[in-house]
Steps between C-alpha positions, in 0.01 A plus 500: 500500500407658159825401346471143623153480328640630169798273519285191554279617199821528284627160613174342409552620143251788522201267527191704578473882489764722645432586866263792513450786757861593520551850634791726433705373796432136388623581144818656632565210726464262193703731275790501754516116513431410138835572325701314771267208476538481121875514533488218745288286278718571207802375690321187605312416184669672210367752253325263274281353771399846613432607145247205461330620804524868448129608526456506877818704542386741230157546659636548845741769373239680302255504800748609764791704352438862528645698210412444130870481427541220770212303353626536141858390600354206696293370216791545274749289699651234283362201697153660520431664165360193316215346699364164387148641416549861400131581444381361835806672668408836348137471606589430859761774520256756344244403764732580796603827341153638451503671835810696423485866399441568131821705458699212665334259253585716203858528615521121536346450154764722336779318683357159401472592131849654495654209692353229267785326330519282194555180686431153381155347464481190718401168350119478506452869539336731246621850558758706679542449878404816688298655220157414637558677815659809344245535214193447724622751753576749223153465363342523846687818584457653160857585435670493163755225530857625485706408198645156541568244217451206739152631583413509121630144462283393792195673351546316177533161673182565707294676232287198387413410861418862597283540190301192597390692806377798299679806366850581608540867614875485424464432122516866378816574708677170425442479122693830470786355703497151333696608204774671698557231758780240505431132555150498360548255220431176693165606652395683179511176301209386713282809479537611133144376416367660819637846408384464136149405619489799744590721200235351284250562780605857524632459860850586394565748222616298193730777376674506839600137458614555133700805609644319799609209275670743264684677778610167631626400151720812489640454852524126550482364149834324500415268784333159468253592761333725240304205375193540729449862380524372134227247586295782658542699180380210287205445730399866464524488121575876450369661180743675271380835639601382855845389401805733564697381210789738566558352843482142365754590230729655761478179716558263211883492446585361845169363625481150642363236263132508608486876468696506173242263346213720626662827374574344154144372465349825616712725281418278197134515591511867529679538174246292317195676654616864529855531354819585683666828418817470299709582804318247719518243226882558485528457868288190501685309236835620633410368842389164360817475286716577803369211703693171498194271455452390143125520516512870580747570211265303280212722609705807408564363166127421443413863585771638276381275210177705504666837550395790276769738349451764766616239753814396305760674720375351826463164342846509350656601838348187653611287212859625558475350850397160358812498279693434818280212613661148516210339323583483127140451388403825675789687352415380148132603551614851632724543184203423266276763682783749499546464129115544458504823703819646340325741264333679796807531726651840589879543453556485880309171522674352202833574672367316809403198295842493325687514841296215644538291188871474557422229760309289237644193320646569163197392291257711703743792521511490117125523471491819719789656307308456169223729611656719772852554365839365613514333843810512709691175545396326823725518803672173576258278707566509865702191596326303769724454800508162689521490871705293720381148579401465860386189677261551787447132586748420794717201462398211745716431794568176687347462844752457788590143583303331781745329737297465824155406606438852628569644152276226353212599711543860412508424130182289529329802652556701177198609296334236282618698191862429550714419201582160351857534616376558854284195490777291370740622767243417781441151354875429480548619860213272622679197345845612616412582862275188544795281386737674744265468812142396432404517867622864542340599167167352617518683822583837333226458235220381736383847618478614142329192392235522780429861395512454121435142410304309757166668538525684166639192328245251641224659309692541178658157499154343516391710204777461240486762220736665264615720786615207715650301211674777304544821718864525586442663836255231606730229369765631749241469778455145391877441525502641854214262586695210356783584749288578804199279453558233239168333574305806405721557197446146370128542514517825319739347229240230443221754449710711278604204287134413443441867395789481256381183337164665435609855410872491413432503121359848522838651589800568264809297497706782673234544766572141623889534511548673835196343687623150398846570640346620827286186524820300451649686795187452706503128438863490612428685821177301574705175480739622778795485255726806440752624240796723560404745220259574216686513164273753315498794749598799275830678550406800280194734500391369155482138630833362370699252707878549482656179355781500757247535775301209360804276504563598862141413593536157330824451696302582822231236409764227477325169476155662544305489175348845421129557458430439128307810413741717709794351297325569168409848604868564591616394161245734336648784712854456402661786294554442126882495532692333778870541596704192387642467846146455634434235232817320618384513861160344411688223317641392833154443659433129549122496586247427222375862521859629484569299187181634343604855578848438359353371171250784488776752532735326243218501253445875533171478701155522351494556127267767383166339397385513133244773485262636238280807549191580297138599496258210582122509520419314823166409633416744790209476740248788456229358731411156635320426172694678230854483375683697234843505340714800614821584309798535736880464492628167636827319518536137420790350681676168531825390679819517283654184643398154628529342851382799696324449838127504457466816704744694286384352167142604595591858549676500160190384319204717410190492275216751490241421755127564547373795709560355846846368425652839452394699806714544807507722806843395617723619217719693738680173570562396148826687406685342792421146392724526181697828557751408233242413239264811496389424141353173628320677779387775256335228294295385801429865579382558144272201529341660812474846332338353196197442733548724792571831319293444188190376675508586875759777567565325835853368427797599704671705240750618761695173456658640195735735685620205711528266195728729295745528792591138461749335258493318173376580156246771419296414192160492348329350801622782730419765238154356451425479863596859565310636196196292579504672841418827332155363444443528879215747569684597826751780482735329747513192277610702197757690720645166603547410129676824429721458808600147381598638160716767664677243720596294194629806320705613807642145515586498126265203453207657306429264208360783277446292196300245699293778652431640153397155371267450800349847469404438139365145568286620789362805321412310184315236699315776686626376831665837579375851409766744379332774712605303811870452410594802283517746794720247681736478205523879483575510871770227445658699210517826703629319814829434331413177311454668165737267310319184640162658426600574142621154436174359644290727271710437201429128547128545563408762240543296181243243637259773607499709180184427308506363153332685213131516583529351850393673813792601731502400864332761718761734649771424234556874423575575863747211509671643186539827680679332777718326250592849357603627841701177588672510159603868538631431847687198391626665177369205311555448133316192370280347237165375641339248269172636360545849643577666166200339340269622782644853477453504121130425518263769375259670742539661824439226752691535832690178444624631164598836636677355808666244279647789291630670803664188629660432163635853495647455844692175435613583135 
């Protein structure tokens, strides 16, 4: 009877108070039934459903299970440990535990604290599940909570809320543990101000927080999660008397960036106010000089510039470290300081300086030798070693042919993201199977149509949009409707045509190509007519149509006239060279389309359009009211020959467009439209990138890796499109650009001179920042493409080197460093126009110094 009452209470979601007046026998009866009941509910409803309704199970177990270990284990079950409302849950459980013996409650408190784990914080929760119950029971029973990092984390998450209710009895114990616990960074971010305020009020000992931060710096200073402790330190504003400068100096060499900044600032502040000892000064500047960040080395040089003679040895030891830095400006500055301190150097320190100076360039090495004595000749520079070029992008594969209606239905059930070659194969099968036996095809497609087109399609067909008119997967649905329900399809076509008349101008030329072909097929199927075959269905993964296969398809058509756009698309998909025997076969075709194909093949196919790349300033929309001219790389293009079909001539014509004319979300399809003329497609891609990358960073940059796997010339349009993609703010976009370059290198098709030209043009027009592309070029060089990278840079550098008095492009010194590495790996010997003049300029600018290194490497 008692168990039935408790069970009904649980099944009602724990509404109302837990049944009262249960005796020992009643509790035992409930405890015997409860685990089995939970297991039954888990099997029937699943863990997640039980987890969302954990509270009544938790409360029943706390009230009726006998041992403290049993209760703790019950509350810590995976499906029960995170109640929806932890505060209310804790209050109800504490209420039913109040009649337990005090020693039993203390035992449970220890177990709950120890068992608390660093689990996730659920969305909408503030705090750590299980902490409320464990902490409150620990406070009520007066125990000192056992050591557990998860409990410390929970205490931090809950601290602001607990303080709103008055003082927190756990503060004194937990502050001492805070600086030793793992995983506290996330909650500490939110309570830095709270802890600092408590210290200023005297509730927490201020020095305890400062000492704790210092200890944390020494033990965890290398991790990024040190930042909240750095913030706490800044909030406390320690005086120079409170700062343990020796500990900060010890943490400095390998500290994470936030701590390194703090340590450098505090040590400098202490030196200015009190003065570091000579030994501590030496340790400080040595640690700063050892770090890779330029700003910390600069700080070391600033401190050394003010060094007194008694600090000379420590300062010179740090300067010797700077001699090996890869920044020539810092090395030159270190040499000047070393010469200034030379009169105060001990013999041992002078020897250290001479040894380190052997790594300096000749002119700096000479300056050291003039004051410290002869410097040993430098060891030969370490030759950078290129890697082996590896392509991680898989080659596309052709889908299996569809020869039956069962295979057709299976292919239609593929995800909406299937590839262009999959969609083309399905569309070809729809035409082929309908021609063979339309009635059987209708019967096979009807169940799929009822599930995927009728109810779903009715709504969408009556509301035409870019999805219904341009989305390939939806266009296939429309094809199926044209076969199964021509009446519905005709109505949808009428609505879509109206949408196109109104909105079609907002889409690029290439976005229209495939949808227009599908609408051509839809019109055929709606009319009740059929064709034996579509001509343009690809025979290769890149979208090409084998010429012999196309002749065979025209032979199958016989007297049937092909669909016009389908025929034009087939012509564009032909390979660039065709076997003479295939040309002869085409010459025997007697239909008008056959004669056109024969003439096309005899003339060598589509001639490459006339193209001209350059920077244009085109009006781009900034808002609805304002416009501005944005420089971007564009390709102007016109057909090379007359008498082309309008659909083909249009694709070979291009002029820079306004903002809306260059955007596309369907670029994945573009390479397969002209797979033998990728430079033409690249021109259209570049037009899109000129807007999408530069202004919106929403462009489908991943199209590049598909584009370069096609056929045909690779020139300035392809190079400009790939390099423009490095302006993408998304890492995956820039990665696609690097992958495209590697694919071209692996295929022996990397037009290095065109890439160099494009790089210079884009950087000079401020379309591309060198900081975005330089790391990629270094990666390319070390991946095995060092020769190609060198040719690219040798082409770009003359246009990027500043004239006398001009400001160099930002990042040029780093580009010159990459050029040095690429030249050494390639064994290059060359003359770069303007390089000797740049290297001969007076002064120690980074561009001048790097130009000298490059000149030496290639001479």
